[in-house]
C-alpha positions, 0 to 999 in steps of 0.5 A: 514100185509095186502098186495094187488097186482094188476095185468092184465093190458094191452093195448086194443082197444076201445070196448074191454074188460079186467080183472084186478086182485088183490091178498090179503095176511094177516089175515082176508082179507076176512072181508075187503070191497074192491074197485077199483079206477083209476088215469088218467094223470093229473087228481085225483083219481077216485073211480070206484067200491066197493064191501062188504066183503061178496061179496053180495053188490057192488056199481059203479060209473055212468062212469062205471055202466053196463060196469065194474063188481066188484067181489071177490072170498074169498076162493082164496083171490082174487078181480077182475074188469071185464072192458067191451066196454072200452073207451079211457077215461078208460085209467088210473092206476087201484088201488085196495084198501081195508077198515076195515070200515063197508059197510054202513059207506063206502057208507054214506061217499061216499067212501072217500079214506081216509076210505081205509087203504090198497092200492096196487101198480096199474096196467096199463090199456091203450085203444086206438082208 
């Protein structure tokens, strides 16, 4: 069974930085594409960033481009999201997700939630002014 566990959330002020982590357990987790999504109160789940199994390919939503960086350490079975220049609108529950779908197909389908079979429990990020 594949299991994802997020950590590292917390409270920061506008302009601050935070890194959230996702630990992956299970067989062949290094072969999975990964993504970070978030859900703010009263809003739908929003995709933020994705990374291929090798870590060589990444994709970002325009709302976080140049501020967030997704990375992974396959040797350690870890996924990270470095968040810089945080804004109050970044306040949300952050979820990591994993997919067995090929990277090309994920992009072609524009990173649909249904393409990600495994999800973590989320970690809360709160940004205050």
